[in-house]
N, C-alpha and C positions, 0 to 999 in steps of 0.2 A: 497454274501448272496442273498436270494430271499425274497423280500418284498411282502406281500399279499395286493392287492388292489381290489376294485370293483367300477364300475360306476353305479350310481343310476339315476333315472329319473331327468331330468333337467341338466344332466351332472355332478352331484355331484360325486366327487372321494373320496371314503373311503380309507384311508391309515392306515394300521396297523403298527404303529411305535413300535419297540421292546422295552421291559422293562427288566432290570436285576433282576427282582423278579417274584413272583409266578403269578402275573396277566398276564404275558407274553407280552401283548401289550396294547397300548392305541389307541383308534380311533381318528385320525385326519381327518378332512374333508376339501377338497378344493371345494369351491363353485364358479362356473363361474359367472362373472359379465360382464357388458357392456364393449366393447372395448377389449375383450380378457384378462381382468385381473381376479384375483381370490381373494376371501376372504379365509383366512386360519383359521380354527377353531382348537384350542388346539394342538399346534405343537409337544408336547412330551417332554421327558427328554433330557437334553443336554449330550449325550454320543456319542462316535465314532460310535457305531453300529446304533444309531438313524440317524446320519448324512449320513451314507452309505445307509440306507433305503430311506431317502429322495432323495438322488442323483439318486437311481435306480427308484423310483416312478416318479420323474420328467422326466427322460429319457424315461421310458415306456409309459408315457402319453403325451409326447411332450410338456411339460410345462417347462418354465424356471423360475428360482427363481425371476427374475426381474418382472414377471407377478403378483407376490403377492403384492397387494396394500393395504391390510388391514389384521390385525390379531385380532381375537376375542377369548377371553378366557372365558369359562364357569365358571371356578373357579381357585383357587390359588394353588392347590396341585402340587407338582413338576413334576409329570408325565404329567400334562397338560400345565403347565406354563414354564417349564424349558428352552425351545428353543425360547421363545418369543423374548428375547433380541438379540439372535444370528441372527434371521431372520430380526429383525428390523435394526440391524447394516448393514446388507447386502442389504436391499431393501429400507430402509427409510420409510417403512410402519408404520402407527400408530398402537399402541396396545391398545385394548379396554378391560376393566375389571371393575367390580364394585368397588366402593371405599372401602368397607369393605374387599373384597378379597385382594385388594392391601395393605391395612393396615396389613393384616396378613402376607403377604410376607415380609414386612419390620420387623415385629416382629420376624420372623424366621431367615431371612437372611440379615437383615440390618447390617450396620457396627458395631452397638453397641448392637447387639442381645445377650440376655442371656437366650434365650428360652431353649436351650438344657440342660443347667444346671438346669433351673426351672423344666423341665420335669423329669430329673434324681431325684431331690429332691422329687418331687410329687409322683413318683413311689415308692421311698424308704419309705415314711410314710405309704404307702398302702401295705407294706410287701414284696416288691421285694428285693432280696439280692443285696448288693452293687455291686458285680462283674457283675451282669446282668444290673444294672442301668448304669454302666460305659460303657458297651458295646453298650447299646442303645444310650447313649450320643455320643459316637464315630460314630456310624452309622448315626445319625442325622446330626452331623457336616459334614459328608462326602457329604451331599447333596448340600452344598454351591456351589461347582464347577459345579454341575449338573443343576444349575439354573442361571449360570453366562454366559455372562453379563446380568444384570437385565434391563428390558426395561423402557423407559419413557412411561407413560400410560395416556390414556384419560378415564374418568369414564363413565360407563353405569349405568342407574338407572332403577330399577324394576318398572313396570307399564308403562314405555315408549315403543315406537315402534322403531325398527331398520329394515332397508331394507337389505335383504340378497338374492342374486340371483334374484333380481327383484320383490321379494315378501315382504310384510310387516309382521313382526314377533313381537309379544308381549313378552316383557321380564318379567319373573315371578321370584320373590324372592323364593329361594328354600333352606332354611337353614337345618341344622342338620348334614348332611355329611360334609358340609363346609359352615360356616356362610359367606354370601356374594355370594354364588353360584347363578347363574341365569340359568333358563330354558328358551327356546325360542319356542314360539308356533305360527304356521302359520295356521289360521283357514280354508282357502280355500281348501287346500289339506289334512288338518288334520295332519300336520307334527309337531313333537315335538323334538327339540334338548334338550336332558334331562341331559347332563353331566353325573354325577355319582349318580343322585338322584334316578333314577329307572333303574335298570340293570336286564337283563335277566339271569337266572340261578344262579347268585351269588347275595349276599346282600351287599349293600354299607356299608362301615365301618362307624360307628357312634362313634365319639371320644369325650371324655370330656378333655378339655385342661386346664392346670393350669392357674389361674388368670382370668378365665371367669366365669361369674355368670349364664349364660343361662343354660337351660335344653336341651341339644342337642337332646336326644331321643324324648322328648316331642315335640320339634320344628319340628323334622323330621316327626313324625307321623301326626302332624297337616298339614304339607306341603303335605304329601301324600293324605290326605283328600281333600285338595284344588286341587291337580293335577288330582285326580280321576274324577272331574267334567268336565274336558276338553275332547272333542270328538277327540281322537287321532287315526288315521288310521295307521300311521307309526312313530315309535320312533327311533331316532338316538342317541344311548347311547355312553358313554365314553369308555366302555369296552364290550366285546362280540359283537354279531351281531345286526344290526338293527332288530326291531321286531314289531309285529302288536298287540299283546294282552296286551296293556298298562294297561288298567283298571284291568284286571285279575292279572297282575303281581303286581300291587299295593296291591291288596288283599292278595296275597301270602306273600309279604314282611311284611305286618302288622301281619299276622298270625305267621310268623317266630319270630317276636319280642315278641308277646304275649306268645308263648311257652317258649322262653328264660326267660322272666320275671317270669313266673310261676315256672319254674325250679329253678331259683335263689332264689326265695322266700322260696321254700321248703327246699333248701339246707341251708338257713340261720336260720333254727330252732336251729342249733348249730352255735355259733359265728364264724366268719371267716373274714380273711382279703381279700381285693380285689385280691391280688396275688394268694392266695390259691384257690379262686373261679375261677380265670383265668385259672389256671392249670387244674382244674376239667373240665372246659367247653371246653378248646381248646387243652389240652394235654401238658405234660411236655416236649415233643420233641421240643417245640418252644424255649427252653433255648439255643439251638444252632443256632437260627435264630433271631437275634435282631430286624430286620426289622418287621417280622411278629409278634414277641412278643410285640413290641410297639403298633401295631394295636390292638392286642387281649386285652392287658391290658387297653388301652384307652377305648375300647368298653365295657369291663367289668365295669369300673368305671362309664361310661355313664349310664349303666343300673342300677347300684346301686344308682346313683344320682336321676334317675327317680323314683325309688321305695321310696327313702328317702323323696323326695319332696311331695309324695302323702301319707306319713304316714304309708307305708307298712313295712318299716324297720327303725331301729334307729342305731346311731353310739354308739360304746362303745370304750374301750381302752383309749389311751392318744393322745395328739396332735402329738406325735412322732411315734405312732403305732396305726393307725386307724383300728378298727374292726367294723363289722356290725352284726346285728341279727334281726330277725323278731320282729315287735312290738307286745306287749302283747295285 
């Protein structure tokens, strides 16, 4: 295989680690430190293809795995977190992540996790047919091996400073896409390691998870308002290419969600379930892709939750079959 990499100022190595779904790759970053060592940011999903890509990237850039002395995770999603334990086992490097992000990993993939079944039941009451909820549960269960072994972690705290590549970076709480996600800002150069909070060309998935009381879309939009105030010259995202129009991209993402909220509100002049809305918004073709259907359904519910909390729509139906319609 051929892995794509790019060297940025300061010797940063961007490595595009392949993913077995539509995002195609996740950006991992190797940041050179004193003494020839490296900090590894978001190593990717634990698959054979990802390991082959790392072997090739190390060889092409003259880096050995032993030079990795620290692993930093922006957030807990498996395409960022999955190889952290693998690299820790082989290097002894500490793994750093926020406490809330780590709690989420244990909820999903801990030995006593019931999350997949909770999500299946959650989608069922929102109108998804049983055969599709079972396929989603199976797909989610399949991620356990892609995040194993799980690492021993040290917690990072938003508001604190961390040194990366000889520079001081402020850690910023960035909820919505992933509660517990951190962005890292370096003011001297105007660099932002933004994880999946602000992405070029695509919009981050905003998911409502069963058992959580927060308003993920509201938290996400508030986070974008906060991030907009930072003077960013170059942003290093988790997906797609590093980009320079950070503030403008935030405006575009907010406008995208405004349009979707307005469209959903109009559609709910007639009562509908979340699943019916999901198929109208994202297409019935997702029935054959449980991974993407899970993302689409979770995002639909997050938008409904946002509208409901603001009194724009109300729930109807029963506890077993939830429906929504516009408020009078």
